[in-house]
Structure formats: structure tokens, C-alpha cells
KELOTI-764337 format. One record per residue (C-alpha): x, y, z. Coordinates in steps of 0.5 Angstrom, whole numbers. Layout:
+-------+-------+-------+
!     X !     Y !     Z !
+-------+-------+-------+
!     X !     Y !     Z !
...
+-------+-------+-------+
END
This chain:
+-------+-------+-------+
!     X !     Y !     Z !
+-------+-------+-------+
!     0 !     0 !     0 !
!     3 !     7 !    -2 !
!     0 !    13 !     2 !
!     2 !    20 !     0 !
!     1 !    26 !     5 !
!    -1 !    33 !     4 !
!     7 !    35 !     5 !
!     9 !    31 !     0 !
!    11 !    25 !     4 !
!    11 !    18 !     0 !
!    10 !    12 !     5 !
!    10 !     5 !     1 !
!     9 !     0 !     6 !
!    10 !    -6 !     1 !
!    17 !    -4 !    -1 !
!    18 !    -1 !     6 !
!    21 !     6 !     4 !
!    19 !    13 !     5 !
!    20 !    19 !     0 !
!    20 !    26 !     0 !
!    23 !    27 !     7 !
!    24 !    34 !     9 !
!    26 !    38 !    16 !
!    21 !    42 !    19 !
!    23 !    49 !    21 !
!    19 !    55 !    22 !
!    13 !    52 !    20 !
!    16 !    50 !    13 !
!    18 !    43 !    10 !
!    25 !    44 !     8 !
!    31 !    41 !     5 !
!    38 !    42 !     8 !
!    41 !    49 !     6 !
!    47 !    45 !     3 !
!    42 !    40 !     0 !
!    46 !    34 !     3 !
!    42 !    28 !     5 !
!    44 !    21 !     9 !
!    40 !    14 !     9 !
!    36 !    11 !    15 !
!    36 !     4 !    15 !
!    31 !    -2 !    17 !
!    35 !    -6 !    22 !
!    31 !   -12 !    21 !
!    34 !   -12 !    13 !
!    39 !    -8 !    13 !
!    36 !    -4 !     7 !
!    35 !     3 !     6 !
!    29 !     6 !     8 !
!    29 !    14 !     6 !
!    34 !    19 !     5 !
!    34 !    25 !    10 !
!    36 !    32 !    10 !
!    43 !    32 !    13 !
!    43 !    39 !    17 !
!    49 !    43 !    19 !
!    50 !    49 !    23 !
!    46 !    54 !    18 !
!    40 !    50 !    19 !
!    41 !    49 !    26 !
!    41 !    57 !    26 !
!    35 !    58 !    22 !
!    31 !    53 !    27 !
!    34 !    56 !    33 !
!    32 !    63 !    30 !
!    25 !    61 !    29 !
!    24 !    58 !    36 !
!    27 !    65 !    39 !
!    22 !    69 !    34 !
!    16 !    65 !    37 !
!    19 !    65 !    44 !
!    15 !    71 !    47 !
!     9 !    70 !    44 !
!     8 !    63 !    46 !
!    11 !    65 !    53 !
!     5 !    69 !    54 !
!     0 !    65 !    51 !
!    -6 !    63 !    56 !
!    -4 !    57 !    60 !
!   -10 !    54 !    58 !
!    -9 !    55 !    51 !
!    -2 !    51 !    51 !
!    -6 !    45 !    55 !
!   -11 !    45 !    50 !
!    -6 !    45 !    44 !
!    -2 !    39 !    47 !
!    -9 !    35 !    49 !
!   -11 !    36 !    41 !
!    -4 !    33 !    39 !
!    -5 !    27 !    44 !
!   -12 !    26 !    40 !
!    -8 !    27 !    33 !
!    -3 !    22 !    35 !
!    -9 !    17 !    37 !
!   -12 !    18 !    30 !
!    -5 !    17 !    27 !
!    -3 !    11 !    31 !
!    -2 !     6 !    25 !
!     3 !    11 !    21 !
!     7 !    13 !    27 !
!     7 !     5 !    30 !
!     9 !     3 !    23 !
!    15 !     8 !    22 !
!    17 !     7 !    29 !
!    18 !    -1 !    28 !
!    21 !     0 !    21 !
!    26 !     6 !    23 !
!    28 !     3 !    30 !
!    27 !    -4 !    30 !
!    21 !    -4 !    36 !
!    17 !   -10 !    34 !
!    10 !    -7 !    31 !
!     6 !    -9 !    37 !
!    11 !    -6 !    42 !
!    11 !     0 !    37 !
!     4 !     1 !    37 !
!     3 !     0 !    45 !
!     9 !     6 !    45 !
!     5 !    10 !    41 !
!    -1 !     9 !    44 !
!     2 !    11 !    51 !
!     4 !    18 !    48 !
!    -3 !    22 !    50 !
!    -2 !    20 !    57 !
!     5 !    24 !    57 !
!     2 !    30 !    53 !
!    -4 !    30 !    58 !
!     0 !    30 !    64 !
!     4 !    35 !    62 !
!    -1 !    39 !    59 !
!    -4 !    39 !    66 !
!     2 !    43 !    69 !
!     1 !    49 !    65 !
!    -4 !    52 !    69 !
!    -3 !    49 !    76 !
!     5 !    50 !    77 !
!     7 !    57 !    79 !
!    11 !    61 !    84 !
!    10 !    62 !    92 !
!     9 !    68 !    97 !
!    15 !    69 !   101 !
!    14 !    72 !   109 !
!    19 !    77 !   109 !
!    20 !    83 !   114 !
!    17 !    89 !   113 !
!    11 !    92 !   110 !
!    12 !    88 !   103 !
!     9 !    83 !    98 !
!    15 !    78 !    96 !
!    13 !    73 !    91 !
!    16 !    68 !    86 !
!    14 !    67 !    78 !
!    16 !    61 !    75 !
!    18 !    63 !    67 !
!    20 !    59 !    61 !
!    27 !    58 !    60 !
!    26 !    60 !    52 !
!    29 !    56 !    47 !
!    30 !    49 !    49 !
!    34 !    44 !    45 !
!    32 !    36 !    45 !
!    37 !    32 !    43 !
!    33 !    25 !    42 !
!    36 !    18 !    42 !
!    35 !    12 !    38 !
!    32 !     7 !    42 !
!    25 !    10 !    44 !
!    25 !    16 !    39 !
!    18 !    18 !    40 !
!    17 !    17 !    48 !
!    23 !    20 !    50 !
!    22 !    26 !    45 !
!    15 !    27 !    48 !
!    17 !    26 !    55 !
!    21 !    32 !    54 !
!    18 !    37 !    49 !
!    11 !    36 !    53 !
!    13 !    40 !    59 !
!    17 !    44 !    55 !
!    11 !    47 !    51 !
!     6 !    46 !    57 !
!    11 !    51 !    61 !
!    12 !    56 !    55 !
!    18 !    54 !    52 !
!    19 !    53 !    45 !
!    23 !    47 !    42 !
!    28 !    45 !    37 !
!    29 !    37 !    36 !
!    35 !    34 !    34 !
!    33 !    26 !    33 !
!    38 !    21 !    33 !
!    41 !    20 !    25 !
!    39 !    13 !    26 !
!    31 !    14 !    27 !
!    29 !    21 !    25 !
!    22 !    19 !    21 !
!    17 !    19 !    27 !
!    20 !    26 !    30 !
!    18 !    29 !    23 !
!    12 !    25 !    22 !
!    10 !    28 !    29 !
!    12 !    35 !    27 !
!     6 !    34 !    22 !
!     1 !    33 !    27 !
!     4 !    39 !    31 !
!     2 !    43 !    25 !
!    -5 !    40 !    24 !
!    -6 !    41 !    32 !
!    -5 !    49 !    31 !
!     1 !    50 !    34 !
!     4 !    57 !    32 !
!     9 !    58 !    27 !
!    16 !    57 !    30 !
!    14 !    54 !    37 !
!    16 !    47 !    35 !
!    22 !    45 !    30 !
!    26 !    39 !    28 !
!    33 !    39 !    25 !
!    36 !    32 !    22 !
!    43 !    30 !    22 !
!    49 !    28 !    25 !
!    51 !    29 !    32 !
!    58 !    33 !    30 !
!    54 !    37 !    25 !
!    47 !    38 !    28 !
!    47 !    36 !    35 !
!    53 !    40 !    37 !
!    52 !    46 !    34 !
!    45 !    46 !    37 !
!    48 !    45 !    44 !
!    53 !    50 !    43 !
!    48 !    55 !    40 !
!    48 !    62 !    45 !
!    40 !    63 !    44 !
!    39 !    56 !    47 !
!    37 !    57 !    54 !
!    36 !    49 !    56 !
!    38 !    43 !    53 !
!    35 !    36 !    54 !
!    40 !    30 !    52 !
!    39 !    23 !    53 !
!    44 !    18 !    51 !
!    51 !    16 !    53 !
!    55 !    18 !    58 !
!    61 !    20 !    53 !
!    57 !    24 !    49 !
!    53 !    27 !    55 !
!    60 !    30 !    57 !
!    61 !    34 !    51 !
!    54 !    36 !    51 !
!    54 !    39 !    58 !
!    61 !    42 !    56 !
!    58 !    46 !    50 !
!    52 !    48 !    54 !
!    57 !    51 !    59 !
!    60 !    55 !    55 !
!    54 !    60 !    54 !
!    51 !    58 !    61 !
!    45 !    54 !    59 !
!    41 !    49 !    63 !
!    43 !    42 !    62 !
!    39 !    36 !    63 !
!    42 !    29 !    62 !
!    40 !    22 !    62 !
!    46 !    18 !    61 !
!    48 !    11 !    61 !
!    46 !     5 !    66 !
!    49 !    -2 !    69 !
!    43 !    -3 !    73 !
!    43 !    -9 !    78 !
!    37 !   -14 !    79 !
!    38 !   -16 !    86 !
!    34 !   -23 !    88 !
!    34 !   -25 !    95 !
!    33 !   -33 !    97 !
!    25 !   -32 !    98 !
!    24 !   -28 !    92 !
!    18 !   -31 !    88 !
!    23 !   -34 !    83 !
!    18 !   -35 !    77 !
!    16 !   -27 !    77 !
!    23 !   -25 !    78 !
!    26 !   -30 !    72 !
!    20 !   -26 !    68 !
!    22 !   -19 !    70 !
!    30 !   -21 !    69 !
!    28 !   -23 !    62 !
!    24 !   -16 !    61 !
!    30 !   -13 !    64 !
!    36 !   -15 !    59 !
!    32 !   -17 !    53 !
!    27 !   -11 !    52 !
!    28 !    -8 !    45 !
!    34 !   -13 !    45 !
!    37 !   -10 !    51 !
!    38 !    -3 !    48 !
!    35 !     1 !    54 !
!    38 !     6 !    59 !
!    36 !     2 !    65 !
!    37 !    -5 !    62 !
!    38 !   -10 !    68 !
!    44 !   -12 !    66 !
!    47 !   -14 !    72 !
!    44 !   -20 !    76 !
!    46 !   -21 !    83 !
!    43 !   -28 !    84 !
!    43 !   -31 !    91 !
!    47 !   -37 !    92 !
!    42 !   -41 !    95 !
!    37 !   -41 !    89 !
!    42 !   -40 !    83 !
!    41 !   -47 !    80 !
!    34 !   -47 !    80 !
!    33 !   -39 !    78 !
!    38 !   -41 !    72 !
!    35 !   -47 !    70 !
!    28 !   -43 !    69 !
!    32 !   -37 !    66 !
!    34 !   -42 !    60 !
!    27 !   -45 !    60 !
!    24 !   -38 !    59 !
!    29 !   -36 !    54 !
!    28 !   -42 !    49 !
!    21 !   -39 !    48 !
!    23 !   -32 !    46 !
!    21 !   -31 !    39 !
!    26 !   -27 !    35 !
!    25 !   -24 !    28 !
!    23 !   -18 !    23 !
!    20 !   -12 !    27 !
!    13 !   -14 !    22 !
!    12 !   -21 !    24 !
!     6 !   -22 !    28 !
!    10 !   -27 !    32 !
!    16 !   -23 !    34 !
!    18 !   -21 !    41 !
!    25 !   -19 !    40 !
!    27 !   -15 !    34 !
!    34 !   -13 !    32 !
!    39 !    -8 !    34 !
!    39 !    -1 !    31 !
!    45 !    -1 !    27 !
!    51 !    -5 !    24 !
!    55 !    -1 !    29 !
!    51 !    -3 !    35 !
!    51 !   -10 !    32 !
!    59 !   -10 !    32 !
!    59 !    -7 !    39 !
!    55 !   -12 !    42 !
!    58 !   -18 !    39 !
!    65 !   -15 !    41 !
!    63 !   -15 !    48 !
!    60 !   -22 !    48 !
!    67 !   -24 !    45 !
!    70 !   -20 !    51 !
!    65 !   -24 !    56 !
!    68 !   -31 !    53 !
!    75 !   -29 !    55 !
!    72 !   -26 !    62 !
!    67 !   -31 !    65 !
!    63 !   -37 !    63 !
!    58 !   -37 !    57 !
!    52 !   -40 !    60 !
!    47 !   -38 !    54 !
!    47 !   -35 !    47 !
!    53 !   -32 !    45 !
!    52 !   -31 !    37 !
!    47 !   -29 !    31 !
!    40 !   -33 !    31 !
!    38 !   -37 !    26 !
!    32 !   -37 !    22 !
!    32 !   -29 !    21 !
!    32 !   -24 !    15 !
!    39 !   -24 !    12 !
!    42 !   -17 !    13 !
!    38 !   -16 !    19 !
!    42 !   -14 !    26 !
!    40 !   -19 !    30 !
!    44 !   -22 !    36 !
!    41 !   -28 !    41 !
!    40 !   -26 !    48 !
!    46 !   -28 !    52 !
!    48 !   -30 !    59 !
!    54 !   -30 !    62 !
!    55 !   -34 !    69 !
!    61 !   -34 !    74 !
!    62 !   -26 !    72 !
!    67 !   -23 !    77 !
!    65 !   -16 !    79 !
!    71 !   -13 !    76 !
!    70 !   -16 !    69 !
!    69 !   -11 !    63 !
!    62 !   -14 !    62 !
!    60 !   -13 !    69 !
!    62 !    -5 !    69 !
!    61 !    -3 !    62 !
!    55 !    -1 !    58 !
!    54 !    -6 !    53 !
!    47 !    -3 !    50 !
!    45 !   -10 !    48 !
!    42 !   -17 !    51 !
!    48 !   -19 !    55 !
!    47 !   -21 !    62 !
!    52 !   -22 !    67 !
!    50 !   -26 !    73 !
!    54 !   -25 !    80 !
!    53 !   -29 !    86 !
!    52 !   -26 !    93 !
!    51 !   -29 !   100 !
!    52 !   -23 !   105 !
!    48 !   -17 !   104 !
!    53 !   -12 !   106 !
!    58 !   -15 !   100 !
!    52 !   -15 !    96 !
!    50 !    -7 !    97 !
!    58 !    -6 !    96 !
!    58 !    -9 !    89 !
!    52 !    -6 !    87 !
!    54 !     1 !    88 !
!    61 !    -1 !    85 !
!    59 !     3 !    79 !
!    60 !     9 !    75 !
!    53 !     9 !    74 !
!    47 !    10 !    78 !
!    41 !    10 !    74 !
!    36 !     4 !    76 !
!    35 !    -2 !    80 !
!    31 !    -8 !    82 !
!    30 !   -12 !    88 !
!    26 !   -18 !    89 !
!    24 !   -21 !    96 !
!    18 !   -22 !   100 !
!    21 !   -19 !   106 !
!    19 !   -11 !   106 !
!    25 !   -10 !   111 !
!    30 !   -13 !   106 !
!    27 !    -9 !   101 !
!    27 !    -2 !   104 !
!    33 !    -3 !   107 !
!    37 !    -5 !   101 !
!    33 !     0 !    97 !
!    35 !     6 !   101 !
!    43 !     4 !   101 !
!    43 !     3 !    93 !
!    46 !     9 !    90 !
!    41 !    10 !    84 !
!    36 !    15 !    82 !
!    30 !    10 !    82 !
!    29 !     3 !    85 !
!    23 !    -2 !    84 !
!    21 !    -8 !    88 !
!    18 !   -14 !    86 !
!    17 !   -11 !    79 !
!    20 !    -9 !    73 !
!    20 !    -1 !    71 !
!    15 !     2 !    67 !
!    16 !     9 !    66 !
!    10 !    14 !    67 !
!    10 !    21 !    67 !
!     7 !    22 !    74 !
!    14 !    20 !    77 !
!    21 !    23 !    76 !
!    26 !    19 !    72 !
!    34 !    20 !    72 !
!    40 !    18 !    75 !
!    46 !    19 !    80 !
!    53 !    19 !    79 !
!    55 !    19 !    71 !
!    48 !    17 !    70 !
!    46 !    24 !    69 !
!    43 !    30 !    72 !
!    36 !    33 !    73 !
!    30 !    29 !    72 !
!    25 !    28 !    67 !
!    17 !    27 !    69 !
!    13 !    28 !    75 !
!    13 !    35 !    78 !
!    21 !    35 !    79 !
!    21 !    36 !    71 !
!    18 !    43 !    72 !
!    25 !    45 !    75 !
!    28 !    43 !    68 !
!    24 !    48 !    64 !
!    23 !    54 !    68 !
!    27 !    59 !    72 !
!    25 !    63 !    78 !
!    24 !    70 !    78 !
!    23 !    74 !    85 !
!    19 !    80 !    85 !
!    18 !    84 !    92 !
!    14 !    90 !    93 !
!    14 !    96 !    98 !
!     7 !    97 !   101 !
!     9 !   102 !   105 !
!     9 !   110 !   104 !
!    16 !   111 !   106 !
!    22 !   108 !   104 !
!    25 !   109 !   111 !
!    20 !   105 !   114 !
!    22 !    99 !   111 !
!    29 !   100 !   111 !
!    31 !    97 !   118 !
!    36 !    92 !   115 !
!    41 !    98 !   113 !
!    41 !   104 !   118 !
!    47 !   107 !   114 !
!    45 !   112 !   108 !
!    50 !   108 !   103 !
+-------+-------+-------+
END
């Protein structure tokens, strides 16, 4: 089936191609100033999907200028109007779920049912953050004297959103929704591996009736588009999700012009299983934790701390469950486990598996699966046992379906090993003893802990990391700090300046 959209975008589902891709800057669909393009690839087949504009610093400057030109009017747009536009956008997402899910599966490798679920979650994010528009604000302050002192929460201005390739739509939505609700204007730079859904989303922003320049998308590579965006002097706030290494670069670029920077970076999340855990549930959660999206998740539970008393039983059930995981093309109805996003990511994961074979005992997987499409970037779920805490596979973020199993018997030693990491994003604990659960949760140096469950991100609760897993928080009421600045206003209500100046008797 071929579908031609009003802006000239041509979607061919049979051929799995998209033509006529352009950027969205200042309310207009545009090519790069240079005319350059790059290819985005279907990770299930390795074939080219589309040619996409390759933005450079000139294009980034145009997008930031468009956002800056729209910033004042958008800031003073009634908060209820901003909220209504976000909710209208959510309704359009639902109406266009088939197109968005198809593009997300095609470009990122999410299998189609999961892609559809992710798209259908977007209105929840948009609606929750729309609700912040007219309920968050400043406070009054009881200062000495006959004065009225209060604060205003004001938008930063132009915000840059540098989005990763693992969850392109959801990660974009969780940051642009509060930014727009609180009166900021937006420039999005999607990952070069997965630009298509951000551009389709821009069509819906346009259809919803957002003013020109409030939302902009530039597509391109990190060095050519992402870096100029982070370094742009008119960008007041930067949100970046990605690797710790790139996060350091973004932070430095933002620091040069004192932008507010919010970072969600790498992780090496511990999954801790106590001997009294419900083993079947813990096994299922462990698989979700390191196999979801082929392990390409920042919070992936890639370090399993398994109590010695239940080791053999747990590993036996883990193997049995892994045997049932259905690996395949993103558009096959049976698929539960899709490809890695790119050939580069496949090479990275396979290289770590080779490292693991020299450091530990390969227990399951470790290669390319059979029976999947030639040219696709598939790798088996892989489990290593007898892993030393100092092993590279236990310390470095692999971003693939590789699980390191570490044994434990002493809680204090467990906590020490779990915290012995440069990362501190997330952790999971499995036990039926509430005291053990809460005591361990308090001692873990991470931004989030879940007990007897696996993580499902929600807009109502804050998300972010400690240590080199990032700064700031997305979602929840805590997200307000990332997209506003505080202004203090103090009014002298007395008829005389002298009457209110008891803090300084001297005239100068």
C-alpha cells in the first residue's frame, strides 16, 4: 500500500520505503541548506528506508531563530490554550497510530505490536504535562516589613531536545511535552538512526494548530547538527538522552553559554534477587529487563545479583523461558524480540560477547540467531555466569541483550558490589521481606528502584540518574525545574522607603 501525504511524504508499506522526507523549520518543510542527505536503514533487513536531510549549522541556526522568534508570544499564550493544543496533539496521535507505529517499527526495530503500544502511550504523557500548564507556579514569601514578596516560574525560552534512537517517540514526547506546556519553544534533533517518527510527529503538531516556530525538527548527525544545537547561544535549555561519553560533550557545549542542561545517560542496572523471591516472577522480570528492545534500554537490568541458595533453580528456569523467546522481523506477528538498531550496534554487542567469553562462562546464547532475515542486525539473548565484579561485561554499558550473573550471600557485600559502578540509573529488588526490600533500596546509589516488578516508565513519577547516569529529572512534578526559571518579585507596600529599610541604617 502506498500513501501520499499533504506535505509530499510518500510511504510505501509494501516496499518498506519512505520518500519526500524533509525537515520542519519555522512552519515550513525544508531540505538542508547544502542539499545533502543521509540514509536511514531498516534494522530488520539492512536495507535503506529513506534519504533524509543532513542538517548543518546553518539549518540549526534557522531552526533556533524560528524558535526564538516565537518564544515571547508562546510564553504569554494563555496556559489553558497551551494545554488544549497538547491534548489536541494527543488526539491526533491516536488517529495516526498506524502510521506512527509502522514508522517506529521500520526505523528503530521495535516489533510492531510494541511500537503500537508505545505510540498509544504518548497521549498519557501529553495529557499529564498539559495539566502542568495552569497548575504550577510560584509562591509567596513572608519577608520582614510591609512588603509583598513572591516568585514567578517562567519558561527558559528556546529548548533543544537531542533524542536517542532506542525510544525515539516516547523520549521526545517526555521532554517536549513539559517544555511546551510551560511556555518554551522547541528544536528537536532526533538520532540519525531514527529520524522518521519525529518528522511525522511534526506534521501532527502543525495540524493541531501550534503557532509557527514553536516546534521545529532538524535531522542530521551529532557532530554536524547536534553539537551546533547544543552550542547555540540562543538555546537556554538542553535535554539530552544518550551515552555518558556524548553527555559530557553536550554538557560542556551548554556550559559555554550557561544553558540549563538535563542529562539522562548510561546505566548498568542491578537486578537483586533474594532467596525468598517469587522465582517465576523474578525470572520473567529479568528477561524483560535485559531483553526488552534487544537490550537497547538505558535502565536495562544487565547485572543479575543472584543469591547462591537459588542459583541453579533460577538459571534453569531462565534458560527454559529464553528458549520460548521469538526473535524475528519487526513486522512478523509472532515477533517478541527484534533487531539491534544498526550494523555499528551489532558489531559493538558482538565484540562485548567476545570479551565476555574470555572473562566468564558463556551460559546461554552468544551468537547470531538462525531463521531470521538475511542482512538484519539480530543477536541472541546472551547470559554469562561466574562473572567477576571487575569484568568489563559487568562494568561497561553494552546496550544489547547481554546479562552478567553475579552470585551473593552477604547483604553488605551485595550492596557494595551493586554500588561499585560509575552508573546509578536504576535497580530492581526481588524479595517478599519488606524490611529487606526497603533497607536495600535506601542503600543503593541509583535514581530509581522498583521492588517486585520491572520498570514501566510513567509521566507522573520522576526519572533520572545518579553519578554518571545523569543530572536532573524528566517527568513528575520534578520535571518543572528542567524547563523553568525562577523570578523573584518584591513590592514595597509602605508609603515610605525609610519605614521598610530596617536592614540598613547607613545611607550608603
